[in-house]
N, C-alpha and C positions, 0 to 999 in steps of 0.2 A: 350084177351090174360093177363093171371095175371102176378102181378109183381112178378120180380127174386131179391132181395135185392143181393145176393151175385153178379151178373151180372152189377148190380148197381155199387157196389164199385168197382169193376173192371176198369170201364168206368169211374169211378172218377178217378181211380190212373193214368188211361191213361192221362186224361185230366191234372192231377196234373204234368205228366213228359212233357206235352207239356207247359205248363206255364213255368215250372221251368227250361226249357232247351231254352226258344227262346229268352232270352240274349243274347245266345251265339254265333250266326251269327252277331250280330252288331259287335263282335270284330273283324271280318273281311273287315270291313268298313274303308275305308282311306281319310283322308283330306276332310270329310264332316262335317260341324257343327250338334252339336245334332238335331237342330230343323230341317234339311233337310231329316237326316235319318229316325227321328222319324215320320216324314209325309209321306215318302216314303212307310215306313213299315207300319204304320196305315193304309194308301189307302187301302192295302191289307188286314188288319187285320179286318177293320170295313166297308168297303164297298163293295170289290171286291168277298172275299172269303164268307160272309154270304149271298150276293144276290144270287149268281151264284150255292151255295150249294142246298140253301132254292128252288131254282128254278128248281133242278133237281131233289132232292128227296121229293118233296111235291106236293101237288094237287092245281092248281089254287091259286100260292102265292100272286099276286096281288089281286086277286078277294077276298082272304080273308081279306086280309089289308084293302080291299076299303069299307067292310061290319063292320069294327070295329067302334064302338063309339068315337066320338071326345076326351071322358074321356080317354077311353083307349089308345088310340095312344098317347094322350098328356100326361097323366102320366109316360107313359112307356119310351118314348121320355125324359121326364125330369129327370127322375132318371138315367137315361143312362148319361144325360150331367152332372150331378152330380157325378156319377161315374167317368167322365172325369177328374175331377178337382183331385181326386185319383191317377190316372193313371200319370197325369203330375207330380204328387209330388214323385211319386212311384219312378221315376228315382233318385230322389233326396236321397231315402233314401238308395240305392244301391250305392249312392256316397259315402255316408257317413260311411254305417255301411257294406259292402260290399255284396256278393250275398247270402250266407246262414244266417247270422245275421239280415240284411235289411229285407230280405223276412220273415225271421221268427216272427218278432217283427211287422212289418206291416200287415201282413197276420191274424197276433194273432187278431189285433183288428178287421179286416176283419169275422174270422170266430164267433168272439164273437155277435157282432152287426150283421151280415148278419144271422146269425143261430137262435138267438134267440129273436130279436126284431119283425121279422113277425107275430109269434104266440103271441107274448104279447101285439101287438097292435090288434090283431082279438080279443083279451078281452075286449079290449074298443070299438072296431070296427066291429061287427059282419061279415059287408058285404064286406070286403076286403076278395080278391080270395085266403085264407089260409084254408090248409085243418081243423084245430084243432086249440084250444086256448092252451096257453101253460100249464094251468090249466087240460085240457081233456088229455094233452099228459102226464103230472104228474100222472094221475089217475090210470093210467093201468101199468101194469108190463112190457111188452113190452116198451112203452114210459119212462119209469123210468130206464131200462135200456139203452134205446137209451140218455136219458139227461146224463146219467153217462159217457157214450161214449164222449159225449161233455165236460163234465166236464174234463175228462182225457187227450182229446186233449187241453184244454185250459191250464192245468197243463203243459203238454208238452211244449208249447210255453212258459210258463214262465220260465223253466227251461232252454230252449234255449235263452232267454233273458239274463237269469243270468250267462250262459257261456259266454256271449258275454260281459257284465260287468266283469266279471273275467278276460277273454282274455284283455280287454283296461287295466287294472291295473299291469299286469303282464309282457306285452309287453313292449319293448323299443321301444322309439320314433322311430328310424331306420326300426324296425321290422313292427312297423303298417305301415309306410310309403311304406315299400316294398311289403307289403301285400295289402293294400287298400290306393292309392295314398294320401286321403282325408279322413282318419278315423276320426271320431268326434262321440263317442258314445252320449253326450248329444243333440250337434244339431241333429242327426241323430234320437235319439228318437223322439224330439219335431217335425220332418217332419214325420217319420212312424205313430206318432199318427194322425195327420192332415188326411195323406194318407191312412191309415188304415180305420177311420170313414167314409171318403167320398167313399172309394174305396167299401165299404159294402153295398152303395144306388144300386149296380149291383143286389144283391139280392132283392132288393127292386122293381128293373125294372123288374127283372123276373117274381116275383110276380103279379104285375102290369100286365103284357101282358098275363098271364094262359089263359083269354078269347079268344086270338089270337090261342093258342096253341090248346083249344077246338074247335075253329071255324076250324082249320086244320083237326082235328080228324073227325070233322062232313063231308068235304069235301071230304074225302075218303082216307086222309094221313095216311100212318102205325102210327102206336102211338110211336114208338120209334123216328121218327123223328118231331113229333109236336111241338117240342121246338124251331125248327129250325128259321122258319117266326118271332118268337117275337125276336131273335137275331138280323133281320133286322132293326128292330125299336130301339131298345137298343142301338146297336152299332152306328147306326147314329145318336143318342143324345152324346155317346163317341166321335165321330169323330167329331162332330161341335165344342165342346168344345177344342178339341187337334188343329183341323183346324186352330181354331182363334187365339189361343196362337204360334201356330207353326210360323205362318205369321207375328204376330207382332215380333217374334224375329228374323226371315228372315229380316224385314225392319230395327228394331233396330242394329243387326249384320249384316246388309248389305250383308248376305249369301243368298240371294234366287239366284242369278246367278248359284248358284252349281247344281240345279238340271239338266243344260244340258251344264255345261262348261267342258272341257277338261283339264284344268287349274284353281289352285284357286290363289287367291292372295295371296301376301305373309305373309299377315297378319294371314293366314287361313291356311297356310301350314303344321304346324306341329301340326293340332288338332289332338287329340287322341279318338278313336273308342273306347268307354267302354262301349257298352251296355245299354244305358240311363243314365249312370252319366251326371249330367248337366241337369237333366230335368227340372229344374223349372227355369234356368236364363242362365247364360252367356255362350253358347255353343261356343262361338268363339273366344276363347283365345288362342293366339300362345303361345309357349313355348320357342323357339329360333330363330336365325336369320335362313335362309336356302338361297340355292341357286337354279339357273332356274331348274336344273333336279327335285328337290325337289316339283314342283309345279304341276306335272303333276297328273291328276286324273284317275283312274282306275275305269272310270264311269259306264260300265257294271258289273264289279266286284261289286260296292257298291250298285247297283240296285238289283244285284241278292243275294247278303246277307240281304238287306232290305228285300226284298220281301219274303225270307226265313224264317226270322226273323217272319214278320207280319203273314205268313202264317201258322207258327207253332204256333204262338199266339192265332190264330183265333182257332185252333184246341182243346184248351183246353173246351172253350165252346161247339165246336162242341162235345166232348165227355160228357161234363156236362151235356148238355141237354139231352143225351140218357141215362147218369146215372138217372136223375132225373126222368124220365117215370118208371125206375123199381123201385123205392123206397117207391112207395103205399104214403100212408097218411103220413108218415115219410120223405117226399120230404123235409121236414124244416132242416134235416138233410145232406142235398146233400152240402150245404155250406161248413160246419164243414169239411166234409170229403175231397172236392174240395181243402181247406185252406191248413188242415193237408199233403195231398198229394202233394203239391208244395213245402211245405216247406222240406220235405222229399228230393225231388228230388232238389232242389236248393242248400241245403247243400251237398249233393251230388258234385255239380259242383265247390262249395265253396271249397272243399277238394283237387276236383281235381286242381283246379287254386291256393292251398297252401294259402289260406285266413288264416286258423290257424295254420301255420308254424310259430312257435318260440312262441307259448302257451303253457303252462303246462299241466301235465297229468290231473291236475284237470279239466281245461278248456275243454280237449278232453273229459273226462268220462263225463262232464255236458252237453254235444252238444250231446254224444251218447246217454244219459239217455233220453234226450229229444227227440231225434226222435224217440225212441224205444217205449215212452209215445205217439207218434203221430200215430206210428204203430199199438199199442195196441187198439188206440181210435177208428181206422177205424175197426179192428176186434169187436170192441165191439158194435159198431152202426151197423154193418152188421148183427150181431146177434139179436139185437133188432128190426130192419126192418124186419129180416127174422120170427121171433115170431109174428110180428103186421099179416104179409101175411099169415101166418099159421093159425091165428086165425080169419080168414074170413074177415077182415074188409077192 
């Protein structure tokens, strides 16, 4: 079956919708510390969903994994664990910049590093499992068009960041606090930089795991599902990092009891569920005195919303791997498409939650221009991969 780049773009958009929306269910969690609901959601994201769906949709999942070399499994797991550090600080980015701007800035770094570095590294290390070097990509017309799409994507991300800076300068302190309780552009930019760079390791993990996908294909798995087995290893690495940090926070904040308790301790009673806010630290800060009635925890509801968030998060990469199989030798552009679509949909949620309320028409115009540039970039990249596929490469 030959690649279908337009179908690939569609799958990447579906993945972006899932990623840009997973944050929303966490807003339904009540009286749980960040580390509690993040780990519950993560268990669904990184363990249950990838193992279950890969077992159902691929042939002999565990046989394929057992057949891999220690190097393949080790590097795939390692880069997954490194990506986990980016995921941990990603929540802090949302905390300081909000959904629309926070995702725009952090994922901008992901797009740049995750898209361009694998083919650039192949220039110096030909044995890594990447289809073409950056030079080979740039030497053809389809490659030039695809790289132009990547450039437009990065331009759109830059415009979105400029919109956030303009917003910070224009809005009053009261408006900033009302829209995003802890809005801080400088602090958020620093955290977003670290988060974005580390999160780009996911692209390296998927590249390192390519032999797993090839083995799955050889075992009789339909090509469109061959990316699922490597997600099992990548996400296990991410789960390890997040598990260790969440357990540390559970101990430090004395919040481990929350997983089963029907009531919280008074110091935890007014915790705000904010979809990843507090991702790097003190997720157990109470904000006001409470009475006995405020101590009751909606345990089933919290598990439901955390599981829903985790499952939604996983589907971003479920669709990502499907899209990647359709991009042919320009699979390197999959990461850019994924990041761009996440920014588009997360900005949509940012508007719904009125994060840009109180900012000027200039700010609104900039963020709209940034989103338009991201949409155009996906069209350009899709056209480039279409030409590549039509050329018979």
